[in-house]
C-alpha positions as CSV (number, residue, x, y, z in Angstrom):
1,Q,13.3,15.5,-6.5
2,V,12.2,14.3,-3.0
3,R,13.9,11.2,-1.9
4,L,13.4,8.8,0.7
5,L,16.2,6.8,2.1
6,E,15.3,3.7,4.5
7,S,17.9,2.1,6.8
8,G,17.8,-0.5,9.9
9,G,16.5,-3.7,8.3
10,G,18.4,-6.8,8.9
11,F,18.3,-10.2,10.3
12,V,16.7,-10.9,13.7
13,Q,15.4,-14.0,15.9
14,A,11.7,-14.2,16.9
15,G,11.1,-11.9,19.8
16,G,13.8,-9.3,19.0
17,S,13.6,-5.7,17.9
18,L,14.8,-3.5,15.1
19,R,14.3,0.1,14.5
20,L,13.9,1.1,10.9
21,S,14.4,4.8,9.8
22,C,13.4,6.9,6.6
23,A,15.0,9.9,5.9
24,A,13.7,12.5,3.4
25,S,16.1,14.7,1.4
26,G,15.8,17.3,-1.5
27,V,14.3,20.7,-1.2
28,I,11.2,20.2,0.8
29,F,8.7,22.9,1.8
30,S,6.6,20.4,3.8
31,I,5.8,16.9,4.6
32,N,2.4,15.6,5.4
33,T,1.5,12.2,6.5
34,M,4.3,9.5,6.4
35,G,3.9,5.8,6.6
36,W,5.4,2.3,6.5
37,Y,4.3,-0.4,4.2
38,R,5.5,-4.1,3.6
39,Q,5.4,-6.8,1.1
40,A,6.2,-10.2,1.8
41,P,6.8,-13.1,-1.1
42,G,3.7,-13.8,-2.8
43,K,1.7,-11.0,-1.0
44,Q,0.4,-7.6,-2.0
45,R,1.9,-4.5,-0.4
46,E,0.1,-3.6,2.9
47,L,0.0,-0.4,5.2
48,V,1.9,-1.3,8.6
49,A,1.6,2.1,10.2
50,G,0.9,5.9,9.3
51,I,1.5,8.9,11.2
52,S,-0.1,12.6,10.4
53,G,1.9,15.6,10.4
54,R,0.8,16.5,14.0
55,G,1.5,12.8,15.1
56,S,-1.7,10.8,15.0
57,T,-1.2,7.3,14.3
58,N,-2.9,4.3,13.1
59,Y,-1.7,0.6,12.8
60,S,-2.4,-2.6,11.2
61,D,-4.1,-5.0,13.5
62,S,-1.3,-7.6,13.0
63,V,1.4,-5.1,14.6
64,K,-0.8,-3.4,17.3
65,G,1.2,-3.4,20.7
66,R,4.4,-4.4,19.2
67,F,5.4,-1.7,16.6
68,A,5.5,2.2,17.2
69,I,5.9,4.8,14.3
70,S,7.3,8.4,15.1
71,R,8.7,11.1,13.2
72,D,11.2,14.0,13.8
73,N,10.3,16.8,11.8
74,A,13.2,18.7,12.4
75,K,15.2,15.9,10.9
76,K,12.5,15.2,8.4
77,T,12.9,11.4,9.4
78,L,10.4,8.6,10.0
79,Y,10.9,5.8,12.3
80,L,9.4,2.4,13.1
81,Q,10.3,0.6,16.3
82,M,9.5,-3.2,15.9
83,N,9.3,-5.0,18.9
84,N,8.8,-8.7,19.7
85,L,9.2,-9.5,16.0
86,K,7.7,-12.9,14.6
87,P,8.6,-14.7,11.6
88,E,5.4,-13.4,9.8
89,D,6.8,-9.8,10.0
90,T,9.3,-10.8,7.4
91,A,8.9,-8.6,4.4
92,V,10.5,-5.7,2.5
93,Y,9.5,-2.5,4.3
94,Y,8.8,0.7,2.6
95,C,8.8,4.0,3.6
96,N,6.1,6.8,2.1
97,A,5.6,10.3,2.5
98,D,3.6,13.0,0.7
99,G,3.9,17.0,1.2
100,V,4.9,19.8,-1.1
101,D,8.0,20.2,-3.1
102,G,10.1,23.4,-2.1
103,D,11.5,23.6,-5.8
104,T,8.3,23.3,-7.9
105,W,5.7,24.1,-5.1
106,S,4.0,21.1,-6.0
107,R,2.5,18.2,-4.3
108,F,4.8,15.0,-4.1
109,L,4.4,11.4,-3.3
110,S,7.4,9.5,-2.6
111,W,8.5,5.8,-1.8
112,G,11.6,4.5,-0.4
113,Q,13.8,1.8,-2.1
114,G,12.8,-0.6,0.6
115,T,14.6,-2.5,3.3
116,Q,14.7,-6.2,4.0
117,V,13.4,-7.6,7.6
118,T,13.9,-11.1,8.1
119,V,12.7,-12.8,11.2
120,S,13.8,-16.4,12.0
121,S,12.0,-18.7,14.3
């Protein structure tokens, strides 16, 4: 089973920075796209940023210019650098990845457990 494990969440004041990581584990043949989503209390989960296998990125308008998504294919790890954080960024952040499982040779779509990001004013 392909699993994703997030880390790096925490408490920070407005204007501060955090760096989230998402490490993929298991027998993996390949990973295609990866992304970060977030869900705030009382709201639906939304896409924050995505990155293709070759590094093409896209961002939610609310985080453009402040967040940067990247990946290290050798480490099978996804990152989200978050700068100039705002209270409205407070949410549980989830990692997502799709690809091909190295055991079953079938496609997978996995989600991490989520990591809490809290930004105080």
